[in-house]
N, C-alpha and C positions, 0 to 999 in steps of 0.2 A: 426422692432424689432422682433428677433426670438421668436417663440412660444414654449411651453414645449411640447415635444413628449410624447405621451401617448402610454402605451402598449410596450414600449421597454426597454431593460435592461439599466441602468445607464452607463455612460460613465467610462471606466476603470474597469469594471467587467467581460470582456471578458477573455477567457482562463481558465486554471484550478487553483483552489485554494486549497492548501495542508492543510489537516486536520491533519494527523500524518504520520510519517515516521518511518520505521524500520531500523535504522542505523546499528543495531548488524547484520543483515542479511548479508550484504556484508562483514563483517569480519568473519563470521561463515560458509558461503557459497560461492562457485564459481557459479556466476548465468550464466546459459547457454542460456535460452530463457525468455522472458517475455510476459506476456498476460494481457489484460485489461478486467476486470469482473465487472458486476454490483452486487449489494448486494440486498437482498430481507430484507428490513427493515420496521417497523412500524413508523407512523407519529411521535411519541414522540421520537424515536431514532434519526430521522432526525432532529427534533427541538434541541435535546440535542448536536448533533454534529455541528450545527450552533452556539450554545452557548459556547461550550468548546470542547477541543480536546479528543480523544479516545486513548486507549493503545493497540498497536498491535505488540509489541516486543516479547511477549510470544506465540503468535498466530501461528497456522499452518493449513494447508488444507489437507482435506482427500476426497477421492472419494469413495462414498458408494451408491450402486443401481443405478448407472448411473448419479448421481448428485454430484456436488462438494460442500462441507461445510467447512466453516470457523470456527475453534475451538479455543476457548481461547481469543478471542478478547473482551475487556471490554469497553462498552459505558456507561458513567455514566448516571444515571437517570435524566430525564428531571425535572428541578426544579418546574415547574408548571404542572407536569403530572398527579399526583394524582394517581387514580386508574388504569389509561391507561399506566403507566410504565410497562415495561416487565422486565423479568430477565436480568440484565446487562452483565452476561457471558454466555447467552445461545448461541446454534450453529446457525449459520446463513448460509442460502443458497446462493451460489454464482450463477450468471447468466452468462452462456457461451453457445456458440453454440454446438450442438450434436457433430459435427466432431471434435471440439477442445477437448471436454471431452474425446472422445475415444482416440484422440492421446495422451492426457496427461496421461490417464489410461494405455496405453501401455508402455509409457516412464517411468512412476513411477514404473512399475514392474522391471525395471532394478536395480540392487543393488546399493545403495549409492544415490539415487536421492530422493529429497524431494520437495514439493510445498510450497513455503514460501511467505507470504505477504510482499510486499515492501513498498507501499505507498497507503494511502487513500486520496481521494481528490474529490471536486466537479468539474465536467467538466463544459464546456461552457454553457451546457443547466441546470445546478445546479442539476444534478443527481449525487448520490454518487457512485463513481467508485474505484476499488481497482486493483492496479497493482500487479500481482503475478508473481513469478519467478520460474522456474525449476532450482534447485541448487543442487550441489554435495558438501557435507560436506568437509571442508578443515581440514587437520592435522594440528597440533601444528607448525611444521616446515614451512608449507605453509603460516600461519599466520605471523610468524616471517620474512618470506621473503618479504611478502607484506608490512609490516610495514618498513622494511628497504628500500624498493624501494620508498615508500612515503616519507621517510626522505630524501633520495637522491634528490627526484624531488623538495622537499621544499628548499634544499640547492641550487639547481641549479636556481630555480626561484628568491631566495633571492639575489644570486650573480649577476644575470641578472639585477635585480631592481636597486642594487647599482651601477652596471656598467653604466646603463642609466642615472644616476642623474647628 
């Protein structure tokens, strides 16, 4: 009879677990590169993220003083937090390597580039990670062309599906 393994993660908990995703970012920006960054959070914020999702659609990243900051992300206060809850809209520091920060800072000085949060998730070690992308803002005609291309691809997939039946 198999015994219960102690100290190991339950089966099926491997991989990343998405907390929230910024769907508008791919519509508004052409994403050139992506980076994975850690976030400096308090304990009640992490418990709140396990309890329910957060909001990153209006968030953006800035580089000040050699550090990357996430501005505009809302994490709901933890229901059992009490006095330990912090401001839900405060700036949060992103954790990146020095070389990554320096290269991002150099690239963001180029006109039209922005640092956009794409997805927040728990990684395989249950750490909160944020995927950020260097994006160039799209014009309205670029957005229309992308939507038209998506519609064409959907029509092709639909036709192939009907043909295979």
